[in-house]
C-alpha positions as a Markdown table, in Angstrom:
| # | Residue | x | y | z |
|---|---|---|---|---|
| 1 | Met | 11.2 | 35.1 | -63.9 |
| 2 | His | 11.5 | 31.5 | -62.9 |
| 3 | Lys | 15.1 | 30.4 | -63.2 |
| 4 | Pro | 15.3 | 27.0 | -64.8 |
| 5 | Met | 17.7 | 25.6 | -62.2 |
| 6 | Gln | 15.8 | 27.0 | -59.2 |
| 7 | Gly | 15.5 | 24.2 | -56.5 |
| 8 | Val | 18.6 | 22.3 | -57.7 |
| 9 | Arg | 21.4 | 22.0 | -55.3 |
| 10 | Val | 24.9 | 21.4 | -56.5 |
| 11 | Leu | 27.8 | 20.3 | -54.3 |
| 12 | Glu | 31.1 | 21.4 | -55.9 |
| 13 | Val | 34.4 | 19.9 | -54.8 |
| 14 | Ala | 36.7 | 21.5 | -57.3 |
| 15 | Gln | 39.2 | 24.3 | -57.9 |
| 16 | Phe | 40.7 | 26.5 | -60.6 |
| 17 | Thr | 38.3 | 27.3 | -63.5 |
| 18 | Phe | 37.4 | 24.3 | -65.7 |
| 19 | Val | 34.8 | 22.6 | -63.4 |
| 20 | Pro | 34.0 | 25.6 | -61.2 |
| 21 | Ala | 33.0 | 27.6 | -64.3 |
| 22 | Ala | 30.2 | 25.0 | -64.7 |
| 23 | Gly | 29.0 | 25.7 | -61.2 |
| 24 | Ala | 29.0 | 29.4 | -61.9 |
| 25 | Val | 26.7 | 28.9 | -65.0 |
| 26 | Leu | 24.4 | 26.7 | -62.9 |
| 27 | Ala | 24.3 | 29.4 | -60.2 |
| 28 | Asp | 23.4 | 32.0 | -62.9 |
| 29 | Trp | 20.6 | 29.7 | -63.9 |
| 30 | Gly | 19.2 | 29.6 | -60.3 |
| 31 | Ala | 20.9 | 26.6 | -58.7 |
| 32 | Asp | 22.1 | 26.7 | -55.1 |
| 33 | Val | 25.8 | 25.9 | -55.6 |
| 34 | Ile | 27.8 | 25.0 | -52.5 |
| 35 | Lys | 31.5 | 25.2 | -53.1 |
| 36 | Ile | 33.7 | 23.1 | -50.8 |
| 37 | Glu | 37.1 | 24.7 | -50.2 |
| 38 | His | 39.9 | 23.3 | -48.0 |
| 39 | Ala | 39.4 | 24.7 | -44.5 |
| 40 | Glu | 42.9 | 26.3 | -44.5 |
| 41 | Arg | 44.1 | 26.6 | -48.1 |
| 42 | Gly | 40.9 | 27.3 | -50.0 |
| 43 | Asp | 40.6 | 27.1 | -53.7 |
| 44 | Ala | 44.2 | 27.1 | -55.1 |
| 45 | Gln | 43.2 | 29.7 | -57.6 |
| 46 | Arg | 42.8 | 32.3 | -54.8 |
| 47 | Gly | 46.6 | 32.2 | -54.5 |
| 48 | Leu | 47.2 | 33.4 | -58.1 |
| 49 | Val | 48.4 | 37.0 | -57.8 |
| 50 | Arg | 49.5 | 37.5 | -61.4 |
| 51 | Val | 48.0 | 36.0 | -64.5 |
| 52 | Leu | 49.5 | 36.4 | -68.0 |
| 53 | Gly | 51.6 | 39.1 | -66.6 |
| 54 | Tyr | 48.7 | 41.1 | -65.2 |
| 55 | Glu | 47.8 | 41.8 | -61.6 |
| 56 | Ala | 45.0 | 39.4 | -60.8 |
| 57 | Asn | 43.0 | 41.6 | -58.4 |
| 58 | Ser | 41.8 | 45.2 | -58.1 |
| 59 | Ala | 44.3 | 47.2 | -56.0 |
| 60 | Gly | 43.1 | 47.9 | -52.5 |
| 61 | Ser | 39.9 | 45.8 | -52.8 |
| 62 | Ser | 38.7 | 42.2 | -52.5 |
| 63 | Phe | 37.6 | 42.1 | -56.1 |
| 64 | Phe | 39.4 | 39.2 | -57.8 |
| 65 | Pro | 38.1 | 38.6 | -61.3 |
| 66 | Ile | 39.9 | 35.2 | -61.7 |
| 67 | Met | 37.7 | 34.0 | -58.8 |
| 68 | Glu | 34.6 | 36.0 | -59.6 |
| 69 | Gly | 34.1 | 34.7 | -63.1 |
| 70 | Pro | 34.0 | 31.0 | -62.3 |
| 71 | Asn | 32.5 | 31.3 | -58.8 |
| 72 | Arg | 29.9 | 34.0 | -58.8 |
| 73 | Gly | 26.6 | 33.2 | -57.2 |
| 74 | Lys | 28.0 | 30.3 | -55.0 |
| 75 | Arg | 28.2 | 29.8 | -51.3 |
| 76 | Ser | 31.6 | 28.8 | -49.9 |
| 77 | Val | 32.1 | 26.2 | -47.1 |
| 78 | Gly | 35.6 | 25.6 | -45.6 |
| 79 | Leu | 35.8 | 21.9 | -45.0 |
| 80 | Ala | 38.9 | 19.8 | -44.5 |
| 81 | Leu | 37.8 | 16.6 | -46.2 |
| 82 | Glu | 40.7 | 14.6 | -44.9 |
| 83 | Lys | 39.6 | 15.1 | -41.3 |
| 84 | Pro | 37.4 | 12.2 | -39.9 |
| 85 | Ser | 35.2 | 14.7 | -38.1 |
| 86 | Ala | 34.4 | 16.5 | -41.4 |
| 87 | Arg | 32.9 | 13.3 | -42.9 |
| 88 | Arg | 29.5 | 13.7 | -41.3 |
| 89 | Val | 29.2 | 17.2 | -42.7 |
| 90 | Leu | 30.2 | 16.1 | -46.2 |
| 91 | Glu | 27.8 | 13.2 | -46.1 |
| 92 | Glu | 24.9 | 15.4 | -45.0 |
| 93 | Leu | 25.7 | 17.8 | -47.9 |
| 94 | Ile | 25.8 | 14.9 | -50.4 |
| 95 | Arg | 22.5 | 13.6 | -49.0 |
| 96 | Asn | 20.9 | 17.0 | -49.6 |
| 97 | Ser | 22.3 | 17.6 | -53.1 |
| 98 | Asp | 21.1 | 16.8 | -56.7 |
| 99 | Val | 24.5 | 17.1 | -58.3 |
| 100 | Phe | 28.1 | 16.3 | -57.1 |
| 101 | Leu | 30.6 | 18.1 | -59.2 |
| 102 | Thr | 34.4 | 17.5 | -59.0 |
| 103 | Asn | 37.7 | 17.8 | -60.9 |
| 104 | Phe | 39.8 | 16.0 | -58.3 |
| 105 | Leu | 42.1 | 13.4 | -59.7 |
| 106 | Pro | 41.3 | 9.7 | -59.1 |
| 107 | Glu | 43.9 | 9.3 | -56.4 |
| 108 | Ala | 42.6 | 12.3 | -54.4 |
| 109 | Arg | 39.0 | 11.1 | -54.9 |
| 110 | Ala | 39.8 | 7.7 | -53.5 |
| 111 | Lys | 41.8 | 9.1 | -50.6 |
| 112 | Leu | 38.9 | 11.5 | -49.6 |
| 113 | Arg | 36.2 | 8.9 | -50.3 |
| 114 | Ile | 34.4 | 11.0 | -52.8 |
| 115 | Asp | 34.5 | 8.6 | -55.7 |
| 116 | Leu | 31.3 | 7.6 | -57.5 |
| 117 | Glu | 30.7 | 4.6 | -55.3 |
| 118 | Asp | 31.3 | 6.5 | -52.1 |
| 119 | Val | 29.0 | 9.3 | -53.1 |
| 120 | Arg | 26.2 | 7.1 | -54.5 |
| 121 | Ala | 26.3 | 5.0 | -51.3 |
| 122 | Ile | 25.2 | 8.1 | -49.5 |
| 123 | Asn | 22.8 | 9.4 | -52.1 |
| 124 | Pro | 21.8 | 6.9 | -54.8 |
| 125 | Asp | 19.9 | 9.5 | -56.8 |
| 126 | Ile | 22.7 | 12.0 | -57.1 |
| 127 | Ile | 24.1 | 13.0 | -60.5 |
| 128 | Tyr | 27.9 | 12.5 | -60.4 |
| 129 | Val | 30.0 | 14.8 | -62.6 |
| 130 | Arg | 33.7 | 14.6 | -63.3 |
| 131 | Gly | 35.8 | 17.1 | -65.2 |
| 132 | Ser | 39.2 | 15.7 | -66.3 |
| 133 | Gly | 42.1 | 16.5 | -68.4 |
| 134 | Phe | 42.2 | 13.4 | -70.7 |
| 135 | Gly | 39.1 | 11.3 | -69.8 |
| 136 | Val | 38.3 | 8.7 | -67.3 |
| 137 | Arg | 39.5 | 5.7 | -69.3 |
| 138 | Gly | 42.9 | 4.8 | -70.9 |
| 139 | Ala | 46.5 | 5.2 | -69.8 |
| 140 | Glu | 46.1 | 9.0 | -68.9 |
| 141 | Ala | 43.0 | 8.7 | -66.7 |
| 142 | Thr | 45.0 | 9.5 | -63.7 |
| 143 | Lys | 46.9 | 12.4 | -65.3 |
| 144 | Gly | 46.2 | 16.0 | -64.5 |
| 145 | Gly | 45.8 | 18.6 | -67.2 |
| 146 | Tyr | 45.2 | 22.3 | -67.7 |
| 147 | Asp | 43.5 | 24.0 | -70.7 |
| 148 | Ser | 46.9 | 25.0 | -72.1 |
| 149 | Thr | 48.0 | 21.3 | -72.3 |
| 150 | Ala | 44.9 | 19.2 | -72.7 |
| 151 | Phe | 42.6 | 21.6 | -74.6 |
| 152 | Trp | 44.9 | 24.0 | -76.5 |
| 153 | Ala | 48.0 | 21.8 | -77.2 |
| 154 | Arg | 46.6 | 18.3 | -77.4 |
| 155 | Gly | 43.2 | 19.3 | -78.8 |
| 156 | Gly | 44.6 | 20.8 | -82.0 |
| 157 | Ser | 44.0 | 24.5 | -81.5 |
| 158 | Ala | 47.7 | 25.4 | -81.0 |
| 159 | Ala | 48.7 | 23.8 | -84.2 |
| 160 | Gly | 45.8 | 25.2 | -86.0 |
| 161 | Val | 46.7 | 28.9 | -85.2 |
| 162 | Thr | 50.5 | 28.6 | -85.3 |
| 163 | Pro | 51.9 | 29.5 | -88.8 |
| 164 | Pro | 54.2 | 27.0 | -90.5 |
| 165 | Gly | 57.8 | 27.8 | -89.7 |
| 166 | Ala | 56.9 | 30.1 | -86.7 |
| 167 | Asp | 59.7 | 30.4 | -84.1 |
| 168 | Arg | 57.2 | 30.2 | -81.3 |
| 169 | Met | 53.8 | 28.6 | -80.7 |
| 170 | Thr | 50.8 | 30.8 | -80.6 |
| 171 | Arg | 49.4 | 31.0 | -77.1 |
| 172 | Met | 45.7 | 30.9 | -75.9 |
| 173 | Pro | 44.1 | 34.3 | -76.5 |
| 174 | Ala | 43.0 | 34.6 | -72.8 |
| 175 | Gly | 43.5 | 33.0 | -69.5 |
| 176 | Ala | 41.2 | 30.0 | -68.7 |
| 177 | Tyr | 40.1 | 30.0 | -72.4 |
| 178 | Gly | 39.5 | 26.3 | -72.7 |
| 179 | Asp | 38.4 | 26.1 | -69.1 |
| 180 | Ser | 35.6 | 28.5 | -69.7 |
| 181 | Ile | 34.4 | 26.7 | -72.8 |
| 182 | Gly | 34.7 | 23.4 | -71.0 |
| 183 | Gly | 32.7 | 24.7 | -68.0 |
| 184 | Met | 29.9 | 25.7 | -70.3 |
| 185 | Thr | 30.0 | 22.3 | -71.8 |
| 186 | Ile | 29.7 | 20.6 | -68.4 |
| 187 | Ala | 26.8 | 22.8 | -67.4 |
| 188 | Gly | 24.9 | 21.7 | -70.6 |
| 189 | Gly | 25.6 | 18.0 | -69.7 |
| 190 | Ile | 24.3 | 18.5 | -66.2 |
| 191 | Ala | 21.1 | 20.1 | -67.5 |
| 192 | Ala | 20.6 | 17.1 | -69.8 |
| 193 | Ala | 21.3 | 14.7 | -66.9 |
| 194 | Leu | 18.7 | 16.5 | -64.6 |
| 195 | Tyr | 16.1 | 16.2 | -67.4 |
| 196 | Ser | 16.9 | 12.5 | -67.9 |
| 197 | Arg | 16.6 | 11.8 | -64.2 |
| 198 | Lys | 13.2 | 13.6 | -64.1 |
| 199 | Met | 12.0 | 11.6 | -67.0 |
| 200 | Thr | 13.4 | 8.2 | -66.1 |
| 201 | Gly | 14.2 | 8.3 | -62.4 |
| 202 | Glu | 17.7 | 7.2 | -63.1 |
| 203 | Pro | 20.7 | 9.4 | -62.2 |
| 204 | Ser | 23.6 | 9.8 | -64.7 |
| 205 | Val | 27.4 | 9.9 | -64.4 |
| 206 | Val | 28.6 | 12.9 | -66.5 |
| 207 | Asp | 32.2 | 13.0 | -67.8 |
| 208 | Val | 33.7 | 15.9 | -69.7 |
| 209 | Ser | 37.4 | 16.2 | -70.5 |
| 210 | Leu | 39.4 | 19.2 | -71.6 |
| 211 | Leu | 40.9 | 17.1 | -74.4 |
| 212 | Gly | 37.4 | 16.1 | -75.6 |
| 213 | Val | 36.3 | 19.8 | -75.6 |
| 214 | Gly | 39.4 | 20.7 | -77.5 |
| 215 | Ala | 38.8 | 18.1 | -80.1 |
| 216 | Trp | 35.2 | 19.2 | -80.4 |
| 217 | Ala | 36.3 | 22.8 | -81.0 |
| 218 | Thr | 38.7 | 21.7 | -83.8 |
| 219 | Gln | 36.4 | 19.0 | -85.2 |
| 220 | Phe | 36.3 | 20.5 | -88.7 |
| 221 | Thr | 39.9 | 19.9 | -89.5 |
| 222 | Val | 40.1 | 16.7 | -87.3 |
| 223 | Asn | 37.3 | 15.2 | -89.3 |
| 224 | Leu | 39.0 | 16.1 | -92.6 |
| 225 | Ala | 42.2 | 14.5 | -91.4 |
| 226 | Leu | 40.2 | 11.3 | -90.4 |
| 227 | Met | 38.6 | 11.3 | -93.8 |
| 228 | Asn | 41.9 | 11.7 | -95.6 |
| 229 | Gly | 43.6 | 9.0 | -93.5 |
| 230 | Gly | 46.5 | 11.2 | -92.4 |
| 231 | Pro | 47.7 | 14.7 | -91.6 |
| 232 | Leu | 46.3 | 17.4 | -93.7 |
| 233 | Pro | 48.8 | 19.1 | -96.1 |
| 234 | Val | 50.2 | 22.4 | -94.9 |
| 235 | Asn | 47.9 | 25.0 | -96.1 |
| 236 | Ser | 49.5 | 28.4 | -96.5 |
| 237 | Pro | 46.7 | 30.8 | -97.3 |
| 238 | Pro | 47.5 | 34.0 | -99.3 |
| 239 | Arg | 48.4 | 37.0 | -97.3 |
| 240 | His | 45.2 | 38.7 | -98.3 |
| 241 | Gly | 41.8 | 37.2 | -99.2 |
| 242 | Ser | 41.4 | 33.5 | -100.1 |
| 243 | Ala | 42.3 | 31.6 | -103.2 |
| 244 | Thr | 39.0 | 32.5 | -104.8 |
| 245 | Asn | 37.6 | 35.4 | -102.7 |
| 246 | Pro | 39.1 | 38.8 | -102.0 |
| 247 | Leu | 36.5 | 39.6 | -99.4 |
| 248 | Ile | 37.6 | 37.0 | -96.9 |
| 249 | Gly | 40.2 | 37.3 | -94.1 |
| 250 | Ala | 42.0 | 40.0 | -92.1 |
| 251 | Tyr | 43.0 | 43.4 | -93.5 |
| 252 | Arg | 45.0 | 46.1 | -91.8 |
| 253 | Thr | 44.0 | 49.8 | -91.6 |
| 254 | Ser | 46.2 | 52.8 | -91.8 |
| 255 | Asp | 46.4 | 53.0 | -88.0 |
| 256 | Gln | 47.5 | 49.4 | -87.7 |
| 257 | Arg | 44.2 | 48.0 | -86.6 |
| 258 | Trp | 42.5 | 44.9 | -88.1 |
| 259 | Leu | 39.2 | 44.2 | -89.8 |
| 260 | Glu | 38.0 | 40.7 | -90.5 |
| 261 | Leu | 35.9 | 40.3 | -93.7 |
| 262 | Ser | 33.7 | 37.2 | -94.2 |
| 263 | Met | 31.7 | 38.0 | -97.3 |
| 264 | Leu | 31.2 | 34.4 | -98.6 |
| 265 | Gln | 29.4 | 35.5 | -101.8 |
| 266 | Pro | 32.1 | 37.6 | -103.5 |
| 267 | Gly | 30.0 | 38.3 | -106.6 |
| 268 | Arg | 27.2 | 39.7 | -104.5 |
| 269 | Tyr | 29.2 | 41.9 | -102.2 |
| 270 | Trp | 32.0 | 43.1 | -104.5 |
| 271 | Pro | 30.0 | 45.9 | -106.1 |
| 272 | Glu | 28.9 | 47.1 | -102.7 |
| 273 | Phe | 32.4 | 47.1 | -101.3 |
| 274 | Cys | 33.7 | 49.0 | -104.2 |
| 275 | Arg | 30.9 | 51.6 | -103.8 |
| 276 | Leu | 31.5 | 52.0 | -100.1 |
| 277 | Ala | 35.2 | 52.3 | -100.6 |
| 278 | Gly | 34.7 | 55.0 | -103.3 |
| 279 | Arg | 36.2 | 52.8 | -106.0 |
| 280 | Glu | 33.1 | 52.1 | -108.2 |
| 281 | Glu | 35.3 | 51.6 | -111.2 |
| 282 | Leu | 36.7 | 48.4 | -109.8 |
| 283 | Ala | 33.2 | 46.8 | -109.9 |
| 284 | Ala | 33.2 | 47.4 | -113.7 |
| 285 | Asp | 36.9 | 46.4 | -114.2 |
| 286 | Glu | 37.0 | 43.7 | -116.8 |
| 287 | Arg | 39.0 | 41.5 | -114.4 |
| 288 | Phe | 36.3 | 41.6 | -111.8 |
| 289 | Asp | 33.0 | 42.4 | -113.5 |
| 290 | Asn | 31.4 | 39.0 | -112.8 |
| 291 | Thr | 31.6 | 36.4 | -110.2 |
| 292 | Glu | 33.7 | 33.9 | -112.3 |
| 293 | Lys | 36.3 | 36.6 | -113.2 |
| 294 | Leu | 36.4 | 37.9 | -109.6 |
| 295 | Met | 37.1 | 34.4 | -108.3 |
| 296 | Ser | 39.7 | 33.7 | -111.0 |
| 297 | Asn | 41.5 | 37.0 | -110.3 |
| 298 | Ala | 41.0 | 36.9 | -106.5 |
| 299 | Ala | 44.7 | 37.5 | -105.7 |
| 300 | Gln | 44.8 | 40.7 | -107.7 |
| 301 | Ala | 41.5 | 41.9 | -106.2 |
| 302 | Ala | 42.7 | 41.1 | -102.7 |
| 303 | Glu | 45.9 | 43.2 | -103.2 |
| 304 | Leu | 43.6 | 46.1 | -104.2 |
| 305 | Val | 41.4 | 45.6 | -101.2 |
| 306 | Ala | 44.5 | 45.6 | -99.0 |
| 307 | Glu | 45.7 | 48.9 | -100.5 |
| 308 | Ile | 42.2 | 50.4 | -100.1 |
| 309 | Ile | 41.8 | 49.5 | -96.5 |
| 310 | Ala | 45.3 | 50.5 | -95.6 |
| 311 | Ala | 44.6 | 54.0 | -96.8 |
| 312 | Arg | 42.1 | 54.9 | -94.1 |
| 313 | Pro | 42.0 | 54.5 | -90.3 |
| 314 | Phe | 40.1 | 51.9 | -88.3 |
| 315 | Ala | 37.3 | 54.2 | -87.0 |
| 316 | Glu | 36.5 | 55.4 | -90.5 |
| 317 | Trp | 36.2 | 51.8 | -91.9 |
| 318 | Val | 33.9 | 50.8 | -89.0 |
| 319 | Glu | 31.6 | 53.6 | -90.1 |
| 320 | Ile | 31.9 | 52.8 | -93.8 |
| 321 | Leu | 31.4 | 49.1 | -93.6 |
| 322 | Gly | 28.7 | 49.5 | -91.0 |
| 323 | Ser | 26.5 | 51.0 | -93.7 |
| 324 | Gly | 26.7 | 48.0 | -96.0 |
| 325 | Glu | 25.2 | 44.5 | -95.9 |
| 326 | Gly | 28.3 | 42.4 | -96.2 |
| 327 | Gln | 29.6 | 40.5 | -93.2 |
| 328 | Trp | 32.6 | 41.8 | -91.4 |
| 329 | Ala | 33.8 | 42.5 | -87.9 |
| 330 | Ala | 36.2 | 44.8 | -86.1 |
| 331 | Val | 39.0 | 42.9 | -84.4 |
| 332 | Gln | 38.5 | 44.0 | -80.8 |
| 333 | Asn | 40.8 | 44.0 | -77.8 |
| 334 | Ala | 39.5 | 42.9 | -74.3 |
| 335 | Trp | 38.4 | 46.4 | -73.4 |
| 336 | Glu | 36.5 | 46.8 | -76.6 |
| 337 | Val | 34.8 | 43.5 | -76.1 |
| 338 | Gly | 33.6 | 44.7 | -72.7 |
| 339 | Gln | 32.1 | 47.8 | -74.4 |
| 340 | Asp | 30.7 | 46.0 | -77.4 |
| 341 | Pro | 27.3 | 47.6 | -78.1 |
| 342 | Ser | 25.6 | 44.3 | -79.0 |
| 343 | Leu | 26.9 | 42.6 | -75.9 |
| 344 | Arg | 25.5 | 45.5 | -73.8 |
| 345 | Ala | 22.2 | 45.7 | -75.7 |
| 346 | Asn | 21.7 | 42.0 | -74.8 |
| 347 | Asp | 22.8 | 42.4 | -71.2 |
| 348 | Leu | 25.8 | 40.1 | -71.7 |
| 349 | Ile | 28.0 | 42.4 | -69.7 |
| 350 | Ala | 26.4 | 42.2 | -66.3 |
| 351 | Ser | 26.6 | 44.3 | -63.2 |
| 352 | Val | 27.7 | 42.8 | -59.9 |
| 353 | Val | 28.3 | 44.3 | -56.5 |
| 354 | Asp | 31.6 | 43.1 | -54.9 |
| 355 | Ala | 32.2 | 42.3 | -51.3 |
| 356 | Asp | 33.2 | 45.9 | -50.6 |
| 357 | Gly | 29.9 | 47.2 | -52.0 |
| 358 | Val | 31.5 | 48.5 | -55.2 |
| 359 | Asp | 29.6 | 48.2 | -58.5 |
| 360 | Arg | 31.6 | 46.0 | -60.9 |
| 361 | Glu | 30.9 | 44.3 | -64.2 |
| 362 | Leu | 31.5 | 40.7 | -65.5 |
| 363 | Val | 30.9 | 38.9 | -68.7 |
| 364 | Ala | 27.6 | 37.0 | -68.4 |
| 365 | Asn | 27.3 | 33.4 | -69.6 |
| 366 | Pro | 25.9 | 33.5 | -73.1 |
| 367 | Val | 22.6 | 31.6 | -72.4 |
| 368 | Gln | 19.5 | 33.6 | -71.6 |
| 369 | Phe | 16.0 | 32.4 | -70.8 |
| 370 | Asp | 12.8 | 34.2 | -71.7 |
| 371 | Glu | 14.8 | 37.2 | -73.1 |
| 372 | Thr | 15.6 | 38.1 | -69.5 |
| 373 | Pro | 19.2 | 39.1 | -68.5 |
| 374 | Val | 20.9 | 37.2 | -65.7 |
| 375 | Thr | 21.2 | 38.7 | -62.3 |
| 376 | Leu | 24.7 | 38.2 | -60.9 |
| 377 | Thr | 25.7 | 38.0 | -57.3 |
| 378 | Arg | 29.4 | 38.1 | -56.4 |
| 379 | Ala | 31.6 | 35.2 | -55.7 |
| 380 | Pro | 31.9 | 34.2 | -52.1 |
| 381 | Gln | 34.8 | 35.1 | -49.9 |
| 382 | Phe | 36.8 | 32.1 | -48.7 |
| 383 | Ala | 34.6 | 30.0 | -46.4 |
| 384 | Glu | 32.1 | 32.8 | -46.1 |
| 385 | His | 29.0 | 30.6 | -45.8 |
| 386 | Thr | 30.4 | 27.8 | -43.6 |
| 387 | Asp | 28.2 | 28.6 | -40.6 |
| 388 | Glu | 25.1 | 29.4 | -42.6 |
| 389 | Val | 25.2 | 26.1 | -44.6 |
| 390 | Leu | 26.2 | 23.8 | -41.8 |
| 391 | Leu | 23.4 | 25.2 | -39.6 |
| 392 | Glu | 21.0 | 24.7 | -42.5 |
| 393 | Ile | 21.8 | 21.0 | -42.6 |
| 394 | Gly | 21.1 | 20.5 | -38.9 |
| 395 | Leu | 24.3 | 21.0 | -37.0 |
| 396 | Thr | 24.1 | 22.8 | -33.7 |
| 397 | Glu | 26.2 | 25.7 | -32.6 |
| 398 | Glu | 28.0 | 23.5 | -30.2 |
| 399 | Glu | 28.8 | 20.9 | -32.9 |
| 400 | Leu | 30.0 | 23.7 | -35.2 |
| 401 | Ile | 32.4 | 25.0 | -32.5 |
| 402 | Ala | 33.7 | 21.5 | -31.9 |
| 403 | Leu | 34.4 | 21.1 | -35.7 |
| 404 | Lys | 36.3 | 24.4 | -35.8 |
| 405 | Ile | 38.4 | 23.5 | -32.8 |
| 406 | Asp | 39.3 | 20.2 | -34.6 |
| 407 | Gly | 40.2 | 22.1 | -37.7 |
| 408 | Ala | 37.6 | 20.3 | -39.8 |
| 409 | Val | 35.8 | 23.5 | -40.8 |
| 410 | Thr | 36.9 | 27.1 | -41.2 |
């Protein structure tokens, strides 16, 4: 299969997940992604040994999921950009790249001479891509941000999922949650920029901020607030169902698991639900025997649905509801997501061999081409491809040794 990004070279000067995740997606799609890491310190994310209270790596091995996810398929070069002797290497890499990808802050970009003007002076045709916390204009253009701050808190998600009166804010459901979504967004922007350059001959500057991605994710309520001219009133939905539909929302099973119902046509699916639950008499109940009555008496119906679902265990309900046509989903934990039959049927949990030769699995990016699953290769070890890449761009063995002695490369 022809990978759509085959022949594209991406030079990535970035760390953590937000922007590197974009490089990983492009590598999945066939691009040659060269990741520049500091010659001594590497990507700062390599130093995270615990994440959300969990050990970040596999004991006794080099497998490090927090690096594998946003860096699979890349080649790593250890390069000390602050060293004058490293400049020639960087310029040659820029000269031979289609895309320059960074999340360094403006001050660091200026200091290292990797700002737009610096890079375009070397390669006028390069697509220049910046990932930021709060955008490249305005008072916060120089301010750093993480997905917990710019995406989750500022972008509206935290307020949207924290119940009124709660004594603590609801946290992101997974590490690098907004970063991963943002990385996918950047990859799409790069694809569009490459197409535009092919059609017009003009390279683009692509900007994506975590705040912008966060606002895009919550646009439904943000747009409503803009229309209303102020904050939306506090909406306290009923405990079960919605104001007009008992077959909406989360219900708890007898073994304390959750099911999410989303049957948006209550009149259509109420008789089926009653039949599947073994409560056919409720479909004929005069309170619920047509759509108008069911919607008017949704609160009473929802309490009955809660009682019915609470009487049986999760596994039994998965089997029962699976035989119907109404829309619903099991609320799954991380392990269950990894085993999800539809993800596996569509090859969206992909195999990868780690640096120790052990077969592992990672979540694949959600885009497939020609119904063909992606083939993953592991993330690079720190500076693993320094010699290989530098020899490719024309350095001699003697020059490489001199750079290593100077500390410019790893």
